[in-house]
DOVO-600170 format. One record per residue (C-alpha): residue number from 1; residue in three letters; x, y, z. Coordinates in steps of 0.05 Angstrom, whole numbers. Layout:
BEGIN
{rec NUM, ALA, {X, Y, Z}};
...
END
This chain:
BEGIN
{rec 1, MET, {177, -367, -132}};
{rec 2, LYS, {132, -317, -98}};
{rec 3, PRO, {157, -283, -35}};
{rec 4, LEU, {122, -293, 32}};
{rec 5, LEU, {120, -219, 50}};
{rec 6, SER, {109, -157, 7}};
{rec 7, ILE, {126, -89, 36}};
{rec 8, ILE, {92, -33, -2}};
{rec 9, ILE, {116, 38, -3}};
{rec 10, PRO, {71, 86, -40}};
{rec 11, THR, {109, 151, -50}};
{rec 12, LYS, {102, 222, -78}};
{rec 13, ASN, {157, 274, -82}};
{rec 14, ARG, {195, 250, -21}};
{rec 15, GLN, {253, 216, -56}};
{rec 16, TYR, {302, 229, 1}};
{rec 17, THR, {262, 194, 55}};
{rec 18, ALA, {236, 140, 8}};
{rec 19, VAL, {307, 114, -3}};
{rec 20, PHE, {313, 103, 72}};
{rec 21, ALA, {246, 67, 73}};
{rec 22, VAL, {268, 20, 18}};
{rec 23, GLU, {335, 9, 52}};
{rec 24, SER, {301, -14, 116}};
{rec 25, VAL, {269, -70, 76}};
{rec 26, LEU, {331, -90, 37}};
{rec 27, ASP, {373, -92, 101}};
{rec 28, ILE, {333, -154, 120}};
{rec 29, GLU, {373, -215, 100}};
{rec 30, SER, {318, -256, 67}};
{rec 31, ASP, {299, -274, -4}};
{rec 32, ASP, {228, -286, 20}};
{rec 33, ILE, {211, -212, 18}};
{rec 34, GLU, {198, -159, -36}};
{rec 35, VAL, {191, -84, -33}};
{rec 36, VAL, {140, -52, -80}};
{rec 37, ILE, {152, 22, -91}};
{rec 38, GLN, {91, 56, -122}};
{rec 39, ASP, {114, 125, -145}};
{rec 40, CYS, {68, 181, -167}};
{rec 41, SER, {119, 238, -160}};
{rec 42, ASP, {127, 294, -210}};
{rec 43, ASP, {182, 253, -243}};
{rec 44, ASN, {212, 183, -237}};
{rec 45, SER, {280, 206, -210}};
{rec 46, LEU, {271, 159, -151}};
{rec 47, GLU, {281, 100, -198}};
{rec 48, ASP, {352, 124, -213}};
{rec 49, LEU, {367, 136, -140}};
{rec 50, LEU, {345, 66, -122}};
{rec 51, ARG, {385, 34, -178}};
{rec 52, LEU, {447, 74, -158}};
{rec 53, LYS, {442, 54, -85}};
{rec 54, PHE, {416, -17, -90}};
{rec 55, GLU, {440, -35, -160}};
{rec 56, ASP, {397, -91, -187}};
{rec 57, ASP, {370, -123, -123}};
{rec 58, PRO, {316, -169, -150}};
{rec 59, ARG, {273, -156, -88}};
{rec 60, VAL, {260, -84, -112}};
{rec 61, LYS, {198, -73, -155}};
{rec 62, TYR, {190, -2, -177}};
{rec 63, PHE, {127, 25, -211}};
{rec 64, TYR, {114, 96, -235}};
{rec 65, SER, {49, 130, -252}};
{rec 66, ASP, {44, 201, -280}};
{rec 67, SER, {-33, 202, -279}};
{rec 68, LYS, {-32, 240, -212}};
{rec 69, PRO, {-72, 189, -172}};
{rec 70, SER, {-98, 207, -103}};
{rec 71, LEU, {-63, 180, -42}};
{rec 72, THR, {-116, 125, -36}};
{rec 73, ASP, {-111, 108, -110}};
{rec 74, ASN, {-36, 102, -105}};
{rec 75, TRP, {-43, 53, -48}};
{rec 76, ASN, {-93, 13, -91}};
{rec 77, LEU, {-41, 9, -147}};
{rec 78, ALA, {13, -13, -98}};
{rec 79, ILE, {-29, -70, -69}};
{rec 80, GLY, {-45, -94, -140}};
{rec 81, ASN, {29, -99, -156}};
{rec 82, THR, {47, -145, -97}};
{rec 83, SER, {57, -220, -103}};
{rec 84, GLY, {69, -240, -30}};
{rec 85, LYS, {21, -281, 13}};
{rec 86, TYR, {27, -229, 68}};
{rec 87, ILE, {30, -154, 60}};
{rec 88, CYS, {54, -95, 101}};
{rec 89, GLY, {46, -22, 81}};
{rec 90, ILE, {89, 37, 104}};
{rec 91, GLY, {95, 110, 83}};
{rec 92, ASP, {155, 137, 46}};
{rec 93, ASP, {183, 169, 109}};
{rec 94, ASP, {173, 105, 151}};
{rec 95, ALA, {213, 41, 160}};
{rec 96, VAL, {205, -32, 178}};
{rec 97, MET, {241, -70, 233}};
{rec 98, PRO, {281, -133, 214}};
{rec 99, LEU, {235, -179, 254}};
{rec 100, CYS, {176, -167, 207}};
{rec 101, ILE, {197, -228, 164}};
{rec 102, GLU, {204, -270, 226}};
{rec 103, ILE, {133, -251, 247}};
{rec 104, ALA, {106, -264, 176}};
{rec 105, ASN, {136, -335, 180}};
{rec 106, TRP, {102, -346, 247}};
{rec 107, MET, {36, -321, 218}};
{rec 108, ASN, {42, -368, 159}};
{rec 109, GLN, {57, -428, 203}};
{rec 110, ASN, {-2, -413, 249}};
{rec 111, SER, {-54, -390, 197}};
{rec 112, VAL, {-57, -320, 227}};
{rec 113, ASP, {-95, -267, 188}};
{rec 114, ALA, {-68, -203, 217}};
{rec 115, VAL, {-18, -175, 267}};
{rec 116, LEU, {-7, -106, 296}};
{rec 117, GLY, {55, -84, 334}};
{rec 118, SER, {71, -29, 384}};
{rec 119, GLN, {71, 41, 354}};
{rec 120, ILE, {134, 84, 356}};
{rec 121, VAL, {151, 149, 321}};
{rec 122, TYR, {212, 181, 291}};
{rec 123, ILE, {207, 256, 276}};
{rec 124, TRP, {251, 276, 218}};
{rec 125, LYS, {292, 340, 227}};
{rec 126, ASP, {251, 378, 176}};
{rec 127, ALA, {184, 365, 210}};
{rec 128, TYR, {151, 407, 264}};
{rec 129, LEU, {181, 477, 268}};
{rec 130, ASN, {219, 492, 332}};
{rec 131, SER, {200, 425, 363}};
{rec 132, PHE, {246, 392, 414}};
{rec 133, SER, {225, 325, 384}};
{rec 134, ASN, {257, 337, 316}};
{rec 135, GLY, {310, 286, 298}};
{rec 136, LYS, {288, 240, 354}};
{rec 137, ILE, {256, 171, 360}};
{rec 138, THR, {207, 160, 416}};
{rec 139, PHE, {196, 90, 443}};
{rec 140, SER, {174, 53, 506}};
{rec 141, ASN, {223, 32, 560}};
{rec 142, PHE, {181, -30, 571}};
{rec 143, TYR, {164, -79, 515}};
{rec 144, SER, {144, -149, 536}};
{rec 145, GLY, {145, -183, 468}};
{rec 146, GLU, {81, -218, 488}};
{rec 147, ILE, {27, -238, 438}};
{rec 148, PHE, {-45, -220, 455}};
{rec 149, LYS, {-109, -242, 423}};
{rec 150, VAL, {-155, -184, 404}};
{rec 151, ASP, {-231, -187, 409}};
{rec 152, ILE, {-238, -157, 340}};
{rec 153, GLN, {-313, -150, 339}};
{rec 154, LYS, {-315, -115, 405}};
{rec 155, GLU, {-261, -65, 383}};
{rec 156, PHE, {-294, -56, 315}};
{rec 157, ILE, {-363, -39, 343}};
{rec 158, LYS, {-336, 7, 397}};
{rec 159, LYS, {-292, 46, 348}};
{rec 160, ALA, {-346, 50, 294}};
{rec 161, ILE, {-395, 80, 344}};
{rec 162, ASN, {-339, 129, 365}};
{rec 163, CYS, {-337, 155, 292}};
{rec 164, GLY, {-273, 118, 277}};
{rec 165, PHE, {-229, 151, 329}};
{rec 166, GLY, {-179, 102, 359}};
{rec 167, TYR, {-176, 62, 294}};
{rec 168, THR, {-100, 56, 299}};
{rec 169, ASP, {-106, 13, 362}};
{rec 170, ASN, {-129, -59, 363}};
{rec 171, LEU, {-158, -63, 293}};
{rec 172, PRO, {-123, -100, 236}};
{rec 173, ASN, {-91, -54, 185}};
{rec 174, LEU, {-48, -57, 123}};
{rec 175, TYR, {-15, 7, 146}};
{rec 176, HIS, {41, -11, 196}};
{rec 177, GLY, {11, -79, 206}};
{rec 178, ILE, {20, -146, 172}};
{rec 179, LEU, {-40, -182, 142}};
{rec 180, ARG, {-58, -238, 95}};
{rec 181, LYS, {-67, -207, 26}};
{rec 182, GLU, {-126, -252, 10}};
{rec 183, LEU, {-168, -210, 59}};
{rec 184, LEU, {-160, -150, 13}};
{rec 185, GLU, {-174, -193, -49}};
{rec 186, ILE, {-240, -216, -17}};
{rec 187, HIS, {-260, -144, -7}};
{rec 188, LYS, {-240, -124, -78}};
{rec 189, ARG, {-282, -179, -107}};
{rec 190, ALA, {-341, -152, -68}};
{rec 191, CYS, {-330, -77, -80}};
{rec 192, GLY, {-284, -70, -140}};
{rec 193, TYR, {-226, -38, -102}};
{rec 194, TYR, {-181, -52, -43}};
{rec 195, LEU, {-187, 17, -10}};
{rec 196, SER, {-231, 78, -14}};
{rec 197, SER, {-246, 145, 21}};
{rec 198, THR, {-201, 203, 40}};
{rec 199, SER, {-164, 163, 94}};
{rec 200, PHE, {-145, 96, 66}};
{rec 201, ASP, {-119, 69, 132}};
{rec 202, VAL, {-183, 86, 169}};
{rec 203, TYR, {-223, 52, 114}};
{rec 204, ASN, {-176, -7, 115}};
{rec 205, ALA, {-183, -18, 190}};
{rec 206, PHE, {-259, -21, 187}};
{rec 207, ILE, {-268, -64, 125}};
{rec 208, LEU, {-217, -115, 150}};
{rec 209, ALA, {-258, -128, 212}};
{rec 210, SER, {-308, -165, 168}};
{rec 211, TYR, {-258, -214, 139}};
{rec 212, THR, {-207, -224, 195}};
{rec 213, LYS, {-213, -284, 241}};
{rec 214, LYS, {-145, -292, 276}};
{rec 215, PHE, {-117, -225, 296}};
{rec 216, TYR, {-62, -212, 347}};
{rec 217, PHE, {-27, -153, 379}};
{rec 218, ILE, {48, -162, 393}};
{rec 219, ASP, {79, -117, 445}};
{rec 220, ILE, {141, -101, 404}};
{rec 221, PRO, {153, -51, 346}};
{rec 222, ILE, {146, -81, 277}};
{rec 223, THR, {153, -15, 240}};
{rec 224, VAL, {175, 57, 254}};
{rec 225, ARG, {126, 113, 238}};
{rec 226, GLY, {163, 172, 208}};
{rec 227, VAL, {139, 244, 208}};
{rec 228, SER, {175, 286, 156}};
{rec 229, GLY, {165, 358, 134}};
{rec 230, LYS, {119, 338, 76}};
{rec 231, SER, {79, 285, 113}};
{rec 232, ASN, {4, 288, 127}};
{rec 233, THR, {18, 288, 201}};
{rec 234, ASN, {60, 350, 193}};
{rec 235, ARG, {5, 382, 151}};
{rec 236, ILE, {-44, 369, 208}};
{rec 237, ASN, {1, 400, 260}};
{rec 238, SER, {13, 459, 215}};
{rec 239, ASN, {-62, 469, 204}};
{rec 240, LYS, {-56, 453, 130}};
{rec 241, SER, {-102, 392, 126}};
{rec 242, GLU, {-140, 420, 66}};
{rec 243, ALA, {-79, 405, 22}};
{rec 244, HIS, {-93, 330, 33}};
{rec 245, PHE, {-164, 336, 4}};
{rec 246, LYS, {-140, 373, -58}};
{rec 247, GLU, {-107, 309, -82}};
{rec 248, PHE, {-175, 276, -93}};
{rec 249, LYS, {-213, 288, -157}};
{rec 250, LYS, {-279, 284, -118}};
{rec 251, VAL, {-292, 291, -44}};
{rec 252, GLU, {-361, 274, -17}};
{rec 253, ILE, {-372, 291, 56}};
{rec 254, PRO, {-434, 257, 85}};
{rec 255, ASP, {-490, 305, 104}};
{rec 256, THR, {-486, 283, 177}};
{rec 257, LEU, {-416, 312, 183}};
{rec 258, PRO, {-393, 385, 184}};
{rec 259, TYR, {-364, 407, 117}};
{rec 260, ILE, {-295, 422, 145}};
{rec 261, LEU, {-234, 393, 110}};
{rec 262, ASN, {-194, 368, 169}};
{rec 263, VAL, {-169, 303, 198}};
{rec 264, GLU, {-229, 292, 244}};
{rec 265, VAL, {-278, 296, 186}};
{rec 266, SER, {-233, 252, 144}};
{rec 267, ILE, {-233, 198, 198}};
{rec 268, ALA, {-308, 200, 207}};
{rec 269, GLU, {-321, 202, 131}};
{rec 270, SER, {-276, 143, 119}};
{rec 271, THR, {-309, 103, 174}};
{rec 272, ILE, {-378, 116, 143}};
{rec 273, VAL, {-354, 96, 73}};
{rec 274, ALA, {-323, 32, 100}};
{rec 275, LEU, {-386, 14, 139}};
{rec 276, ARG, {-428, 26, 77}};
{rec 277, ASP, {-384, -19, 35}};
{rec 278, ILE, {-389, -77, 84}};
{rec 279, GLU, {-463, -62, 93}};
{rec 280, ARG, {-461, -46, 167}};
{rec 281, PHE, {-514, 8, 162}};
{rec 282, ASP, {-536, -9, 233}};
{rec 283, LEU, {-470, 18, 260}};
{rec 284, ILE, {-475, 82, 217}};
{rec 285, ASP, {-541, 96, 251}};
{rec 286, LYS, {-509, 86, 320}};
{rec 287, MET, {-449, 132, 308}};
{rec 288, ASN, {-441, 181, 366}};
{rec 289, LEU, {-433, 244, 324}};
{rec 290, ALA, {-423, 285, 387}};
{rec 291, ILE, {-352, 259, 388}};
{rec 292, VAL, {-332, 285, 320}};
{rec 293, TYR, {-369, 352, 328}};
{rec 294, SER, {-342, 365, 398}};
{rec 295, LYS, {-271, 343, 379}};
{rec 296, ILE, {-270, 395, 323}};
{rec 297, ALA, {-301, 448, 369}};
{rec 298, SER, {-249, 437, 423}};
{rec 299, SER, {-195, 462, 376}};
{rec 300, ASP, {-239, 515, 341}};
{rec 301, LEU, {-270, 555, 397}};
{rec 302, LEU, {-298, 609, 350}};
{rec 303, ASN, {-344, 558, 318}};
{rec 304, VAL, {-370, 521, 380}};
{rec 305, SER, {-440, 551, 372}};
{rec 306, SER, {-448, 534, 298}};
{rec 307, LEU, {-421, 464, 307}};
{rec 308, TYR, {-469, 452, 365}};
{rec 309, LYS, {-529, 476, 324}};
{rec 310, LYS, {-513, 429, 267}};
{rec 311, TYR, {-501, 372, 316}};
{rec 312, LYS, {-571, 381, 344}};
{rec 313, ILE, {-599, 374, 274}};
{rec 314, VAL, {-561, 312, 253}};
{rec 315, ASN, {-564, 277, 321}};
{rec 316, ARG, {-639, 263, 311}};
{rec 317, GLY, {-648, 252, 385}};
{rec 318, ILE, {-605, 189, 385}};
{rec 319, TYR, {-559, 216, 440}};
{rec 320, LYS, {-572, 268, 493}};
{rec 321, GLU, {-559, 339, 469}};
{rec 322, ASN, {-512, 352, 527}};
{rec 323, SER, {-467, 296, 500}};
{rec 324, PHE, {-436, 349, 456}};
{rec 325, PHE, {-413, 390, 517}};
{rec 326, TYR, {-392, 328, 555}};
{rec 327, TYR, {-343, 309, 500}};
{rec 328, PHE, {-325, 381, 485}};
{rec 329, PHE, {-299, 393, 556}};
{rec 330, LYS, {-265, 325, 555}};
{rec 331, PHE, {-227, 340, 491}};
{rec 332, PHE, {-213, 412, 511}};
{rec 333, LYS, {-183, 389, 577}};
{rec 334, ASN, {-142, 336, 541}};
{rec 335, ASN, {-116, 387, 490}};
{rec 336, LEU, {-97, 435, 546}};
{rec 337, LYS, {-62, 380, 584}};
{rec 338, HIS, {-19, 359, 524}};
{rec 339, LYS, {-1, 431, 506}};
{rec 340, SER, {20, 445, 578}};
{rec 341, ILE, {62, 382, 581}};
{rec 342, ASN, {95, 399, 515}};
{rec 343, LEU, {111, 470, 538}};
{rec 344, ILE, {142, 444, 602}};
{rec 345, LEU, {183, 391, 566}};
{rec 346, LYS, {205, 441, 513}};
{rec 347, GLY, {229, 488, 568}};
{rec 348, LEU, {265, 433, 605}};
{rec 349, TYR, {298, 409, 541}};
{rec 350, LYS, {323, 479, 523}};
{rec 351, GLY, {342, 502, 593}};
{rec 352, PHE, {356, 439, 632}};
{rec 353, PRO, {370, 381, 585}};
{rec 354, SER, {402, 339, 641}};
{rec 355, VAL, {337, 344, 682}};
{rec 356, ASN, {297, 324, 621}};
{rec 357, ARG, {340, 262, 610}};
{rec 358, LEU, {333, 243, 683}};
{rec 359, ILE, {257, 248, 678}};
{rec 360, GLU, {256, 203, 617}};
{rec 361, LYS, {292, 148, 656}};
{rec 362, PHE, {233, 143, 704}};
{rec 363, THR, {177, 149, 653}};
{rec 364, SER, {149, 97, 606}};
{rec 365, LYS, {177, 130, 543}};
{rec 366, ARG, {246, 148, 520}};
{rec 367, LYS, {265, 201, 468}};
{rec 368, VAL, {333, 190, 433}};
{rec 369, SER, {368, 232, 380}};
{rec 370, ALA, {378, 200, 312}};
{rec 371, SER, {405, 234, 249}};
{rec 372, ASP, {356, 197, 204}};
{rec 373, ILE, {308, 138, 207}};
{rec 374, ALA, {364, 87, 193}};
{rec 375, ALA, {399, 112, 255}};
{rec 376, ALA, {333, 110, 292}};
{rec 377, ILE, {325, 36, 274}};
{rec 378, SER, {395, 23, 301}};
{rec 379, VAL, {378, 58, 367}};
{rec 380, LEU, {315, 18, 375}};
{rec 381, GLY, {349, -47, 355}};
{rec 382, LYS, {403, -36, 407}};
{rec 383, HIS, {350, -22, 460}};
{rec 384, LEU, {314, -87, 443}};
{rec 385, ASN, {379, -127, 442}};
{rec 386, ASP, {408, -97, 506}};
{rec 387, ASN, {344, -113, 543}};
{rec 388, GLN, {336, -181, 511}};
{rec 389, ILE, {267, -164, 484}};
{rec 390, ALA, {241, -212, 432}};
{rec 391, VAL, {174, -239, 410}};
{rec 392, ARG, {151, -292, 460}};
{rec 393, TYR, {123, -343, 411}};
{rec 394, ASN, {121, -400, 461}};
{rec 395, LYS, {84, -362, 516}};
{rec 396, GLU, {10, -377, 523}};
{rec 397, ILE, {-30, -325, 486}};
{rec 398, GLU, {-77, -285, 531}};
{rec 399, PRO, {-134, -238, 513}};
{rec 400, LEU, {-112, -166, 504}};
{rec 401, PRO, {-125, -126, 569}};
{rec 402, TYR, {-176, -71, 565}};
{rec 403, GLN, {-147, -4, 546}};
{rec 404, LYS, {-185, 59, 562}};
{rec 405, VAL, {-183, 114, 510}};
{rec 406, PRO, {-204, 188, 516}};
{rec 407, TRP, {-268, 180, 476}};
{rec 408, ASP, {-297, 121, 516}};
END
């Protein structure tokens, strides 16, 4: 009998954290779930670690490839090896919360295509150097458990015009979301693959908007996003984004974008590839390129002039030329604000930890120490239980309130 929910964990050379990711799935007491581990590490030692820890749990499906696939190709392989009606993808330093199977059951009973939950992060101890966030999970003090209906076309068009930025919010996604696998099969039948581009999750968010009908946001964490020392997020924060692109056999950056191998270009490139594949060329023509150019410039002040010159060429008079400087100062101000806040918090944490803890009690977010992601799940689970936070399935579903983002 096929399981209802497949959790996929594509992995590469992060055996230690991958075991925790698998454990988070197997801790769920249900036979209606499977975990598909798609391993493209330098060796298959993870298979022995899993067998040693979980013996012969039939819910574990391990696959190994030594062909050195790219990150996106490895995710394609993982999706192809699933058998569940619904699918959820996490990274090998992430984890799932126990209620994901409960939500999958609700989705199945109500013919729901896709669900996204509240985002939370756990920073592994080997991540950012000298960060006061290392070994801590950050989550909200206030989860309602309410289910909201998302106007998917409105969000899709707005984020496509914004060059893909904001894609993690209010768009269906295989990555840290739950969706009906048939949506991906429809796309594969049309294009020959499930995912493409240098950022599979960006691509996934935009192609799914064409196939998804019933999509909801639930104000409760479904997964935990981990950031470990070898993660892409850590690469970005360490200014080593180019390493991500080296994994691809061929990288084609559209002529309208600057040829800079960083996360901003990857997001915009993946948005363009997705829009091409679903034949939304009208939205490609409407993309506000000032956003991607100015966002890069705000963190690379030495190249502001050259980025502005190229922006004027590719803009083709679609948007006002001063749009570049409007967004540049917006992003620069935002960067400065976040750096200042982080410096203050870092100082408080080191010099006055009691003051820092007092501040957290009166803010919307809480940061709690956890030795690993399993401990982080326990911390979060206790918070949800102590505050009697659960999904409110019986409450009338309202439209998702408008949420302003920095690039609006």
